[in-house]
N, C-alpha and C positions, 0 to 999 in steps of 0.2 A: 683285843690286841691284834694288831695287824703288822705283818713283816714288811719292811722296806726291801725291795729287790736291789735297787741301785740308786745312786744319787751323786749330784755335784759334790766334789770333794770338800769345798768351803762350807756347804750347808750341812754335810755330815759332820765336819769337825766342830762346827758351832753347837750342834746337838751334843756331841761327845763332851764338849767342855761346859755343857749346861748353861750356855750364854745366849740362848735365843728365846725371845718372847715377841708376841705380836698379837694382831687381831685378823680375823677373816676379812678379807677385802672384797672377794667376789667368788661365786660358786657357779659351776657348770657341771654338766653331766660327768665329764672325765677329768675336770681340773678344778682345783681349789687354790686360790691365790691368797697369800698371807702378807700383811703389811708389817714389817719388822718395827717394833716400837723404838728401837735405838737408832736405826739408819734411815727409816722411811722407805727402804727398798722393798720390792715385792719378791716373795719367795713362793715356790709352787709345789703343790702335791699333785701327782699325776697317777692316773689309773694304769693298770698293767699293759694296756694296749698302746700306751704313749711311749714316745722315745725320750732318752735322757736330754736335759737341757740345762742352761746356766741357772743357778739358784733353785734347782729343782730336785725332788726325790720322787722316784717311781715306787708305788706301793702295790702290794698284792690285793688288789680290789678292782672289781669290774666297773663299778659306778658309784658316784657319791649321791645318787638320786634318793636313796631310802636311808640316808644317814642323819636325817633331821638336823642338818647344819644350818646355821643362821649367820647373816652378816654381823660382824663385830663380836662373834664368839672369841673367847680368849684362847690363845695358843701359848703353851709354855713347855719347858723341859724340866723333868726331874729324873735323876739317875739314869741319864742317857736315853730316855723315852720321851718322844714328842707327844703331847697331849692336846687335844681340842676339847676344852671344857672337860666333862666326863663322858664324852661321846665316842671319842676315838683315841687310842693309844697306839703309837707307831714305834715299833723297835727297829733300831738300825744295826744291831749286833752283827748280822750276816749280810748287810748291804755291800754291794760292790761299789767301790769308789770310782767315779767317772769324772773326767776333765776335758773340756773342749780343746782340741789340739789340731790345728790346720796343717796340711802337708806343705813341704817346701816346693816352691815354684820350680818347674822343670827348667833345666839348662837348655834342653831341646824341646821346642814347643809344637813339633809337628803332630804328635798324638793329639795334643790339646786342640789344635786347629780342626783336625778331622772330627773329633768328638763334639766340638762346639756346633759344627755344621749338622751332625746327627741330632744334637740336643734342640737346636732351633726347629728342625723339621718335626720332631716329635711334639714339641710344645705347640707348633702350628696346627697339628692334627688333634692333639689330646688336651692341650691347656685350656683353662676355664677362662671364659670371656667375662667382661664386666669390670675388670680393673685396668691394669696396664695393657693387657690384650683386649683390643676393641671388640665389642659386640657388633656383629654384622648388621643387626637390626636393633638399635637402642630402644629401650622400653618408653622412653619419654625424652623431651628437650633436655631436661636436667642431666640425664644420664649421658646423652650425646655431648653436652658441653663439658662434663666432668671428664669424659673419655678423651676429648680433644686436648684438654689441659694437661692430663697425665702423659699423653703421647708427646706433645710439644715440649714439655718440661724435661721429660726423661731423655729425649733425643738431644735437646740443647745441652743438657747436662753432660752427656757423653762427649759431645763436640768440644765443650769448654775444657774438660778434663784432658782429652787427647791433645789439645793445643796448650795445655798447662796454663790456662787462664783461670786460675783457682778463685779469684775474687768473684768473677762472673759465674763460675761453677757453684760457689757457695750460695748465690742468689737462687739459682735454679733448684739446688738441692733443698733449701729451706722452703721454697715454693711447693715442694712435693709433700712436706710433712703435714699429716692430717688430711691429705686430699685422697678422696675416693671412698668406696664403700668398705664395710667390714669393721669388726671389733678392732683389729689392727688395720687401719687404712692402707689402700693399695700403694700410695706413695711411700709410706713408712716401710712397707714390706719390700718394695723395690730397693730402698736405701739399705735395708738389712742384708740383701744379697750383694749389693755393690760393696759395702763396708767390708764384708767377709773376704772378698778378693784382695782388698788392699792390705789385709793382715796377714797374708800368706808369706812366710819367711823367704827373703831373696827375691821377691817379685819386683818387676820394674816400677810398680806404683807404690812400693812400701813407704816411700817418703810422704805419701798423701795421708798417712794416719793421722797427722795433725789436722787435716782437712775434716776427717771424720769427727774428731773432737769438736771442731768449730760448729759443725752442723748440729751435733747433740747439745751444745751449749745454747742453741737457739730453739730447741725442740720442745722443752717442757711445757710452755704455755700453749703449744700449738696442737697437742695431741693428748690422748689419755694416758693414765699411768701404766697400763699394761703394754701399750705400744712403746712408750718412752723407755722402760727399762729394757725391752727387747732391742731397741735402737742403741741404747747406751752400751749394752753388753756386746753387740755386734761390732761397735766401733773400736773395740779392743780385741776383736777376734773370737769372742765367746758366743757361739751359736749352737743350735740344736744338733744333736748326733746325726740325724738324717741329712742336715745340710753339710756337715763335715764329710759324710759318706759320699754326697754328690760331688763335692769338690775333689775328693780322692778319685773318684771314677772318671770325671771329665779330664783330669790330668794324665791318668795312666791306665784307665780300665778298659776292658773290651767293650764292644757295642752292647752285649747282653748285660754287663755289669752296670754300664752307664744308664741303660733304659730302666733297669730295676731300681737303681738310686734315684733317678729322676722322678719315677712314679711315686716313690715314697714321699718325696717333697711336694709333688703336685697334689697330693692328697691332704696336704695341710689346709684346714679351713675351707672357706668357699673358694676364693680366688687367691688367697694368701700364698699358697705353694707356687702357683703360676707367676705371681708378682715377684716373689723371692727369686725364682729361677731366672726370670728375665733380668732382674738385677745383677745376678751372677754373670749372666752372659755379657751385659754392659761392662762390668768390671773386668772380666777376662779379656774382652776386646780392647779395652783401654790398655791393659797390660801388654797385650800383644803388639799393639801399635807403638806404644812408647818404647817397648823392648827392641822393636825393629830399628828404631832411630839410634839407640844406644849401642846396638849390636848390628852393624850394617850388613853383615853376611847373611843375617836371617831373612827369609822371604817375607814380604808384606802380607798382612792379613787381607784376605779377600772376602 
């Protein structure tokens, strides 16, 4: 028997109602993904070193490495306990419920502008190359061309969004899906960061939530299931706890708080955290620029 430490409120409620069943979809050292039999959505078990996320439960376990789990192992619920075959039983009785909740976009964006500059400089020094952030010396011609496409499409996407040419923006966004290295491709991770900023209550780009939905509607055949569910959740503002923390810090935190939160995100995956952070920067820049047009008294973004 293993105790759940915390978890997404919807996942916990599904277990409490004994309405969840599925099969193991994929297994990693710190993560096990489960495909729900009813909806086809992925749900995730996370080891104790991981942060909360949509459709996830964090359990008191250091690693899944020695748990003898296999793909397609049956997952089911009995009496509010989640079982994987007869190998693991997860109790949720004392689990803390968690829900992704993004902060309200600030009325005064001066702190945001200062923190964005700090964020950019820190990523330039400490961000991981190979995705949206170019490698100074590509390993081969393929990596160089991939990097060029990621750079051109992400920059073009920002330009089209800022000029509210959303049909063209949609083309560039769809062109990023599945593009780049990693289990969750760099282009997808960049879009996760971008979508997050469009879901902040009262933000100037809040009307672009429909754009996020349009991108996701095109995404399923272009990427893998793990990346797709991450994109779909981000399109409605449901993201990892560390990403929510970074958004809070960049809006109103001190430099120390911002760097701490940013480092937590930069440590996600190989280049995933850097790609997500650069997507957040893109989205916040779009919000600032569009906000400066709707509120002329604001200083323009530099």
